[in-house]
Each structure stands twice: as structure tokens, then as C-alpha cells.
C-alpha positions in Angstrom: -5.1 -75.4 -7.4 -1.6 -75.7 -8.0 -1.9 -76.5 -11.0 -4.3 -73.9 -12.2 -1.8 -71.0 -10.7 1.3 -72.8 -12.5 -0.8 -72.6 -15.6 -1.6 -68.9 -15.3 2.0 -68.5 -14.2 3.6 -69.9 -17.1 1.1 -68.2 -19.5 1.8 -64.7 -18.0 5.7 -65.7 -18.5 5.0 -66.9 -22.4 3.1 -63.7 -23.1 5.6 -61.3 -21.7 9.2 -63.3 -22.4 8.8 -65.5 -25.3 5.9 -64.1 -27.8 7.3 -61.5 -30.8 5.0 -58.4 -30.7 4.9 -56.5 -34.3 6.2 -53.2 -34.4 3.4 -50.5 -35.2 5.0 -49.9 -39.1 4.1 -54.3 -39.2 1.0 -54.0 -38.0 -0.5 -51.3 -40.5 1.7 -53.3 -43.2 -0.3 -56.4 -42.0 -3.6 -54.3 -42.0 -3.8 -53.1 -45.2 -2.5 -56.5 -46.9 -5.9 -57.9 -45.0 -8.1 -54.9 -46.3 -6.5 -55.4 -49.8 -7.5 -59.2 -50.1 -10.3 -58.5 -48.4 -11.8 -56.3 -51.9 -10.1 -58.4 -53.9 -12.0 -61.5 -52.8 -15.2 -59.7 -52.6 -14.8 -58.3 -56.0 -14.2 -61.6 -57.2 -17.3 -63.2 -55.3 -19.3 -60.3 -56.7 -18.3 -60.9 -60.3 -19.2 -64.9 -59.6 -22.7 -63.6 -58.6 -23.1 -61.4 -61.3 -22.0 -64.3 -64.1 -23.9 -66.8 -62.2 -27.2 -64.5 -62.2 -27.0 -63.7 -65.9 -26.6 -67.3 -67.0 -29.7 -68.5 -64.9 -31.8 -65.4 -66.4 -30.5 -66.8 -69.8 -31.6 -70.4 -68.7 -34.8 -69.6 -67.5 -35.3 -67.5 -70.7 -35.5 -70.7 -72.8 -38.3 -72.0 -70.9 
């Protein structure tokens, strides 16, 4: 039981004293970066899907 209480105490201490939390501005900037990257990757995957669909349609139309 002593090990568990020590673990919890040290974990709390680390969260309170050692972790550097982002400021509100940093958090907003990071969120915008993640949203833009998500939209960009979604667009690339969508385009690749369209190209693959077109290529398969062309291939199947040969037979």
C-alpha cells in the first residue's frame, strides 16, 4: 500500500511542479495547426481516392 501512495504523491507532484502547461495562446495556435493539417491530409486522401476511382473505372471499361 505504501508503494501506491508514494506513486500517487509523486505523480501529483510531477503534474503540479514539473510539467510546463501551454498558455491559452499556445493552445489556440496548436489547435489551429492540427485543424489545418487535418484538413490538408483529408484533401490529399480525397484526391487520391478520386484518382484511384477514375483509374479503376478506366481499367474496368476496357473489359
